[in-house]
N, CA, C and O atoms as a CHARMM CRD file, in Angstrom:
* protein
*
  228
    1    1 UNK  N     -0.76300  -3.96500 -39.70000 PROA 1      0.00000
    2    1 UNK  CA     0.39000  -3.70900 -38.85400 PROA 1      0.00000
    3    1 UNK  C      1.63700  -4.18000 -39.60400 PROA 1      0.00000
    4    1 UNK  O      1.69400  -5.32500 -40.05300 PROA 1      0.00000
    5    2 UNK  N      2.61300  -3.32500 -39.74000 PROA 2      0.00000
    6    2 UNK  CA     3.82300  -3.72500 -40.46500 PROA 2      0.00000
    7    2 UNK  C      4.62900  -4.76300 -39.68400 PROA 2      0.00000
    8    2 UNK  O      4.50000  -4.89100 -38.46700 PROA 2      0.00000
    9    3 UNK  N      5.44200  -5.48100 -40.40100 PROA 3      0.00000
   10    3 UNK  CA     6.24700  -6.53900 -39.80000 PROA 3      0.00000
   11    3 UNK  C      7.26500  -5.95400 -38.82800 PROA 3      0.00000
   12    3 UNK  O      7.60000  -6.59300 -37.83000 PROA 3      0.00000
   13    4 UNK  N      7.75700  -4.75500 -39.10300 PROA 4      0.00000
   14    4 UNK  CA     8.78000  -4.13300 -38.25400 PROA 4      0.00000
   15    4 UNK  C      8.15900  -3.22200 -37.20000 PROA 4      0.00000
   16    4 UNK  O      8.71200  -2.16600 -36.89300 PROA 4      0.00000
   17    5 UNK  N      7.02100  -3.61800 -36.64600 PROA 5      0.00000
   18    5 UNK  CA     6.35100  -2.80500 -35.63000 PROA 5      0.00000
   19    5 UNK  C      7.20500  -2.73400 -34.37100 PROA 5      0.00000
   20    5 UNK  O      7.92100  -3.67500 -34.03000 PROA 5      0.00000
   21    6 UNK  N      7.11500  -1.61400 -33.70000 PROA 6      0.00000
   22    6 UNK  CA     7.87600  -1.42700 -32.47100 PROA 6      0.00000
   23    6 UNK  C      7.26600  -2.25700 -31.34800 PROA 6      0.00000
   24    6 UNK  O      6.05200  -2.45400 -31.29300 PROA 6      0.00000
   25    7 UNK  N      8.11000  -2.73100 -30.46900 PROA 7      0.00000
   26    7 UNK  CA     7.63600  -3.52000 -29.33600 PROA 7      0.00000
   27    7 UNK  C      6.76100  -2.68400 -28.41100 PROA 7      0.00000
   28    7 UNK  O      5.85100  -3.20800 -27.76900 PROA 7      0.00000
   29    8 UNK  N      7.03400  -1.39100 -28.34300 PROA 8      0.00000
   30    8 UNK  CA     6.25700  -0.52600 -27.45100 PROA 8      0.00000
   31    8 UNK  C      4.81300  -0.36500 -27.91100 PROA 8      0.00000
   32    8 UNK  O      3.97300   0.07200 -27.12400 PROA 8      0.00000
   33    9 UNK  N      4.50000  -0.70100 -29.14800 PROA 9      0.00000
   34    9 UNK  CA     3.12500  -0.57200 -29.62400 PROA 9      0.00000
   35    9 UNK  C      2.19800  -1.59000 -28.96300 PROA 9      0.00000
   36    9 UNK  O      0.97900  -1.42800 -29.00800 PROA 9      0.00000
   37   10 UNK  N      2.75000  -2.62600 -28.35800 PROA 10     0.00000
   38   10 UNK  CA     1.92400  -3.62000 -27.67200 PROA 10     0.00000
   39   10 UNK  C      1.50400  -3.16200 -26.27800 PROA 10     0.00000
   40   10 UNK  O      0.57500  -3.72600 -25.70100 PROA 10     0.00000
   41   11 UNK  N      2.16400  -2.16300 -25.73400 PROA 11     0.00000
   42   11 UNK  CA     1.90700  -1.72300 -24.36700 PROA 11     0.00000
   43   11 UNK  C      1.29400  -0.33000 -24.35500 PROA 11     0.00000
   44   11 UNK  O      1.82500   0.57600 -23.71200 PROA 11     0.00000
   45   12 UNK  N      0.18600  -0.15400 -25.05800 PROA 12     0.00000
   46   12 UNK  CA    -0.47100   1.14500 -25.17500 PROA 12     0.00000
   47   12 UNK  C     -1.82200   1.07700 -24.46800 PROA 12     0.00000
   48   12 UNK  O     -2.54900   0.09100 -24.59600 PROA 12     0.00000
   49   13 UNK  N     -2.15200   2.12600 -23.72600 PROA 13     0.00000
   50   13 UNK  CA    -3.45600   2.23500 -23.08600 PROA 13     0.00000
   51   13 UNK  C     -3.54500   1.46100 -21.78600 PROA 13     0.00000
   52   13 UNK  O     -2.54200   0.97900 -21.26000 PROA 13     0.00000
   53   14 UNK  N     -4.77200   1.35000 -21.27500 PROA 14     0.00000
   54   14 UNK  CA    -4.97500   0.66200 -19.99000 PROA 14     0.00000
   55   14 UNK  C     -4.57900  -0.81900 -20.03200 PROA 14     0.00000
   56   14 UNK  O     -4.04400  -1.34600 -19.05700 PROA 14     0.00000
   57   15 UNK  N     -4.83800  -1.47700 -21.14300 PROA 15     0.00000
   58   15 UNK  CA    -4.46500  -2.88700 -21.24300 PROA 15     0.00000
   59   15 UNK  C     -2.94700  -3.03500 -21.24300 PROA 15     0.00000
   60   15 UNK  O     -2.41800  -3.98400 -20.66400 PROA 15     0.00000
   61   16 UNK  N     -2.25900  -2.12700 -21.87300 PROA 16     0.00000
   62   16 UNK  CA    -0.80100  -2.14900 -21.86000 PROA 16     0.00000
   63   16 UNK  C     -0.25200  -1.93300 -20.46500 PROA 16     0.00000
   64   16 UNK  O      0.74200  -2.54700 -20.07600 PROA 16     0.00000
   65   17 UNK  N     -0.90700  -1.05200 -19.71000 PROA 17     0.00000
   66   17 UNK  CA    -0.47900  -0.81100 -18.33100 PROA 17     0.00000
   67   17 UNK  C     -0.67300  -2.06200 -17.47900 PROA 17     0.00000
   68   17 UNK  O      0.17200  -2.38400 -16.64400 PROA 17     0.00000
   69   18 UNK  N     -1.77400  -2.76200 -17.68700 PROA 18     0.00000
   70   18 UNK  CA    -2.00700  -4.00100 -16.93900 PROA 18     0.00000
   71   18 UNK  C     -0.97400  -5.06800 -17.29700 PROA 18     0.00000
   72   18 UNK  O     -0.48700  -5.78900 -16.42700 PROA 18     0.00000
   73   19 UNK  N     -0.64900  -5.15800 -18.57400 PROA 19     0.00000
   74   19 UNK  CA     0.35400  -6.13800 -18.99500 PROA 19     0.00000
   75   19 UNK  C      1.70600  -5.80900 -18.38300 PROA 19     0.00000
   76   19 UNK  O      2.39100  -6.69800 -17.87600 PROA 19     0.00000
   77   20 UNK  N      2.09900  -4.53300 -18.42500 PROA 20     0.00000
   78   20 UNK  CA     3.39200  -4.13000 -17.87000 PROA 20     0.00000
   79   20 UNK  C      3.44200  -4.36000 -16.36000 PROA 20     0.00000
   80   20 UNK  O      4.46900  -4.79000 -15.83400 PROA 20     0.00000
   81   21 UNK  N      2.34100  -4.07800 -15.66000 PROA 21     0.00000
   82   21 UNK  CA     2.33900  -4.29400 -14.21100 PROA 21     0.00000
   83   21 UNK  C      2.40800  -5.78200 -13.88700 PROA 21     0.00000
   84   21 UNK  O      3.05900  -6.17500 -12.91800 PROA 21     0.00000
   85   22 UNK  N      1.74400  -6.61200 -14.68600 PROA 22     0.00000
   86   22 UNK  CA     1.82100  -8.06000 -14.47100 PROA 22     0.00000
   87   22 UNK  C      3.24300  -8.56400 -14.68800 PROA 22     0.00000
   88   22 UNK  O      3.74000  -9.37900 -13.91100 PROA 22     0.00000
   89   23 UNK  N      3.89500  -8.08500 -15.73600 PROA 23     0.00000
   90   23 UNK  CA     5.27100  -8.50200 -16.01800 PROA 23     0.00000
   91   23 UNK  C      6.20200  -8.06800 -14.89000 PROA 23     0.00000
   92   23 UNK  O      7.03100  -8.85300 -14.43100 PROA 23     0.00000
   93   24 UNK  N      6.06900  -6.82700 -14.44700 PROA 24     0.00000
   94   24 UNK  CA     6.98300  -6.33100 -13.41000 PROA 24     0.00000
   95   24 UNK  C      6.75400  -7.04200 -12.07600 PROA 24     0.00000
   96   24 UNK  O      7.72000  -7.37200 -11.38800 PROA 24     0.00000
   97   25 UNK  N      5.51300  -7.28300 -11.70200 PROA 25     0.00000
   98   25 UNK  CA     5.25400  -7.98600 -10.44700 PROA 25     0.00000
   99   25 UNK  C      5.72000  -9.43700 -10.52000 PROA 25     0.00000
  100   25 UNK  O      6.17900  -9.99000  -9.52000 PROA 25     0.00000
  101   26 UNK  N      5.60700 -10.05500 -11.69000 PROA 26     0.00000
  102   26 UNK  CA     6.11000 -11.42000 -11.85100 PROA 26     0.00000
  103   26 UNK  C      7.61500 -11.46400 -11.65100 PROA 26     0.00000
  104   26 UNK  O      8.13300 -12.36700 -10.99400 PROA 26     0.00000
  105   27 UNK  N      8.32200 -10.48700 -12.21800 PROA 27     0.00000
  106   27 UNK  CA     9.77500 -10.43400 -12.06100 PROA 27     0.00000
  107   27 UNK  C     10.14600 -10.23100 -10.59600 PROA 27     0.00000
  108   27 UNK  O     11.06900 -10.87100 -10.09300 PROA 27     0.00000
  109   28 UNK  N      9.43100  -9.34600  -9.91200 PROA 28     0.00000
  110   28 UNK  CA     9.71500  -9.08500  -8.49600 PROA 28     0.00000
  111   28 UNK  C      9.53800 -10.35700  -7.67300 PROA 28     0.00000
  112   28 UNK  O     10.39500 -10.68800  -6.85500 PROA 28     0.00000
  113   29 UNK  N      8.44200 -11.06800  -7.88000 PROA 29     0.00000
  114   29 UNK  CA     8.20500 -12.27000  -7.08900 PROA 29     0.00000
  115   29 UNK  C      9.17300 -13.38700  -7.45500 PROA 29     0.00000
  116   29 UNK  O      9.54600 -14.17500  -6.58600 PROA 29     0.00000
  117   30 UNK  N      9.59400 -13.47900  -8.72200 PROA 30     0.00000
  118   30 UNK  CA    10.59900 -14.47500  -9.08400 PROA 30     0.00000
  119   30 UNK  C     11.92800 -14.18900  -8.39300 PROA 30     0.00000
  120   30 UNK  O     12.60600 -15.11700  -7.95100 PROA 30     0.00000
  121   31 UNK  N     12.30300 -12.92800  -8.29600 PROA 31     0.00000
  122   31 UNK  CA    13.53800 -12.56600  -7.59800 PROA 31     0.00000
  123   31 UNK  C     13.42500 -12.89300  -6.11100 PROA 31     0.00000
  124   31 UNK  O     14.37100 -13.41300  -5.52000 PROA 31     0.00000
  125   32 UNK  N     12.28100 -12.59500  -5.50300 PROA 32     0.00000
  126   32 UNK  CA    12.08300 -12.90000  -4.08300 PROA 32     0.00000
  127   32 UNK  C     12.14700 -14.40700  -3.83700 PROA 32     0.00000
  128   32 UNK  O     12.75600 -14.84800  -2.86300 PROA 32     0.00000
  129   33 UNK  N     11.52900 -15.19400  -4.70400 PROA 33     0.00000
  130   33 UNK  CA    11.57200 -16.65300  -4.56300 PROA 33     0.00000
  131   33 UNK  C     13.00300 -17.15900  -4.72300 PROA 33     0.00000
  132   33 UNK  O     13.43200 -18.04900  -3.99000 PROA 33     0.00000
  133   34 UNK  N     13.73800 -16.59700  -5.67300 PROA 34     0.00000
  134   34 UNK  CA    15.13100 -16.99100  -5.86300 PROA 34     0.00000
  135   34 UNK  C     15.97700 -16.69500  -4.64700 PROA 34     0.00000
  136   34 UNK  O     16.78600 -17.52700  -4.23800 PROA 34     0.00000
  137   35 UNK  N     15.80300 -15.52000  -4.06200 PROA 35     0.00000
  138   35 UNK  CA    16.55000 -15.17300  -2.85500 PROA 35     0.00000
  139   35 UNK  C     16.18100 -16.08500  -1.68900 PROA 35     0.00000
  140   35 UNK  O     17.04100 -16.46400  -0.89400 PROA 35     0.00000
  141   36 UNK  N     14.91000 -16.43100  -1.59100 PROA 36     0.00000
  142   36 UNK  CA    14.47500 -17.33600  -0.53000 PROA 36     0.00000
  143   36 UNK  C     15.13200 -18.71000  -0.69400 PROA 36     0.00000
  144   36 UNK  O     15.55400 -19.31900   0.28900 PROA 36     0.00000
  145   37 UNK  N     15.21800 -19.19300  -1.93100 PROA 37     0.00000
  146   37 UNK  CA    15.85700 -20.48300  -2.17300 PROA 37     0.00000
  147   37 UNK  C     17.35000 -20.43300  -1.85900 PROA 37     0.00000
  148   37 UNK  O     17.89500 -21.38700  -1.30400 PROA 37     0.00000
  149   38 UNK  N     18.01300 -19.33800  -2.20500 PROA 38     0.00000
  150   38 UNK  CA    19.43800 -19.19200  -1.89000 PROA 38     0.00000
  151   38 UNK  C     19.64900 -19.20800  -0.38100 PROA 38     0.00000
  152   38 UNK  O     20.57900 -19.85300   0.10400 PROA 38     0.00000
  153   39 UNK  N     18.80000 -18.50800   0.36800 PROA 39     0.00000
  154   39 UNK  CA    18.92300 -18.48500   1.82700 PROA 39     0.00000
  155   39 UNK  C     18.69200 -19.87700   2.41700 PROA 39     0.00000
  156   39 UNK  O     19.39600 -20.28200   3.34200 PROA 39     0.00000
  157   40 UNK  N     17.71400 -20.60600   1.89000 PROA 40     0.00000
  158   40 UNK  CA    17.41900 -21.94500   2.39000 PROA 40     0.00000
  159   40 UNK  C     18.58600 -22.89400   2.13200 PROA 40     0.00000
  160   40 UNK  O     18.99800 -23.63900   3.02200 PROA 40     0.00000
  161   41 UNK  N     19.11300 -22.86400   0.91500 PROA 41     0.00000
  162   41 UNK  CA    20.23200 -23.74800   0.57500 PROA 41     0.00000
  163   41 UNK  C     21.46100 -23.39000   1.39800 PROA 41     0.00000
  164   41 UNK  O     22.17300 -24.28200   1.86000 PROA 41     0.00000
  165   42 UNK  N     21.72300 -22.10100   1.58800 PROA 42     0.00000
  166   42 UNK  CA    22.86600 -21.67600   2.39200 PROA 42     0.00000
  167   42 UNK  C     22.73400 -22.17300   3.82900 PROA 42     0.00000
  168   42 UNK  O     23.71400 -22.62600   4.41900 PROA 42     0.00000
  169   43 UNK  N     21.54600 -22.09200   4.39000 PROA 43     0.00000
  170   43 UNK  CA    21.31800 -22.58600   5.74800 PROA 43     0.00000
  171   43 UNK  C     21.53100 -24.08200   5.85700 PROA 43     0.00000
  172   43 UNK  O     22.11600 -24.55700   6.83000 PROA 43     0.00000
  173   44 UNK  N     21.05500 -24.84100   4.85300 PROA 44     0.00000
  174   44 UNK  CA    21.22800 -26.29400   4.88600 PROA 44     0.00000
  175   44 UNK  C     22.69400 -26.68300   4.71900 PROA 44     0.00000
  176   44 UNK  O     23.16500 -27.61100   5.37600 PROA 44     0.00000
  177   45 UNK  N     23.42300 -25.98200   3.84300 PROA 45     0.00000
  178   45 UNK  CA    24.84700 -26.27000   3.65800 PROA 45     0.00000
  179   45 UNK  C     25.61600 -25.94600   4.92800 PROA 45     0.00000
  180   45 UNK  O     26.49800 -26.70700   5.32600 PROA 45     0.00000
  181   46 UNK  N     25.30000 -24.83600   5.56700 PROA 46     0.00000
  182   46 UNK  CA    25.97800 -24.46800   6.81200 PROA 46     0.00000
  183   46 UNK  C     25.69400 -25.49400   7.90300 PROA 46     0.00000
  184   46 UNK  O     26.58700 -25.82800   8.68200 PROA 46     0.00000
  185   47 UNK  N     24.47100 -25.99700   7.96900 PROA 47     0.00000
  186   47 UNK  CA    24.13300 -27.01600   8.96700 PROA 47     0.00000
  187   47 UNK  C     24.89700 -28.30900   8.70300 PROA 47     0.00000
  188   47 UNK  O     25.36200 -28.95500   9.64300 PROA 47     0.00000
  189   48 UNK  N     25.03200 -28.69300   7.43300 PROA 48     0.00000
  190   48 UNK  CA    25.78600 -29.90500   7.11200 PROA 48     0.00000
  191   48 UNK  C     27.26100 -29.73600   7.44500 PROA 48     0.00000
  192   48 UNK  O     27.88900 -30.66800   7.94600 PROA 48     0.00000
  193   49 UNK  N     27.82000 -28.56800   7.17600 PROA 49     0.00000
  194   49 UNK  CA    29.23100 -28.33500   7.48200 PROA 49     0.00000
  195   49 UNK  C     29.47200 -28.30600   8.98400 PROA 49     0.00000
  196   49 UNK  O     30.51300 -28.77300   9.44600 PROA 49     0.00000
  197   50 UNK  N     28.53000 -27.76700   9.75800 PROA 50     0.00000
  198   50 UNK  CA    28.66400 -27.76100  11.21300 PROA 50     0.00000
  199   50 UNK  C     28.59300 -29.17600  11.77800 PROA 50     0.00000
  200   50 UNK  O     29.26500 -29.49700  12.75800 PROA 50     0.00000
  201   51 UNK  N     27.77800 -30.01100  11.15600 PROA 51     0.00000
  202   51 UNK  CA    27.64200 -31.38300  11.62900 PROA 51     0.00000
  203   51 UNK  C     28.92200 -32.18100  11.37000 PROA 51     0.00000
  204   51 UNK  O     29.27400 -33.05900  12.15700 PROA 51     0.00000
  205   52 UNK  N     29.62400 -31.87800  10.26300 PROA 52     0.00000
  206   52 UNK  CA    30.85100 -32.59600   9.91200 PROA 52     0.00000
  207   52 UNK  C     32.06700 -32.09600  10.68500 PROA 52     0.00000
  208   52 UNK  O     33.06100 -32.81500  10.78300 PROA 52     0.00000
  209   53 UNK  N     32.01600 -30.89900  11.23000 PROA 53     0.00000
  210   53 UNK  CA    33.17200 -30.32600  11.93200 PROA 53     0.00000
  211   53 UNK  C     33.43500 -31.10700  13.21600 PROA 53     0.00000
  212   53 UNK  O     32.49500 -31.48100  13.91700 PROA 53     0.00000
  213   54 UNK  N     34.71400 -31.35700  13.53100 PROA 54     0.00000
  214   54 UNK  CA    35.02700 -32.07500  14.77600 PROA 54     0.00000
  215   54 UNK  C     34.69800 -31.21600  15.99900 PROA 54     0.00000
  216   54 UNK  O     34.93900 -30.00900  16.01000 PROA 54     0.00000
  217   55 UNK  N     34.14700 -31.86000  17.02000 PROA 55     0.00000
  218   55 UNK  CA    33.70700 -31.13700  18.21000 PROA 55     0.00000
  219   55 UNK  C     34.80900 -30.97700  19.25000 PROA 55     0.00000
  220   55 UNK  O     34.63600 -30.21300  20.20000 PROA 55     0.00000
  221   56 UNK  N     35.93900 -31.67400  19.10500 PROA 56     0.00000
  222   56 UNK  CA    36.97200 -31.66200  20.12300 PROA 56     0.00000
  223   56 UNK  C     37.84500 -30.42400  20.14100 PROA 56     0.00000
  224   56 UNK  O     38.61600 -30.24300  21.08300 PROA 56     0.00000
  225   57 UNK  N     37.75700 -29.57800  19.15500 PROA 57     0.00000
  226   57 UNK  CA    38.66400 -28.42700  19.09500 PROA 57     0.00000
  227   57 UNK  C     38.22200 -27.34800  19.96100 PROA 57     0.00000
  228   57 UNK  O     38.87300 -26.30500  20.02900 PROA 57     0.00000
């Protein structure tokens, strides 16, 4: 195999399809986990800000 082999040569055949599907599903779940963390942090920050707001207004 030459040193300047194309990256696409690693994703050939059924094994390449399995590798690509694993990579894509990993990316999808990482994005979902990231969004879940953003929602959780946003909720906690909003709760802290509501607790600090004066109630007399």
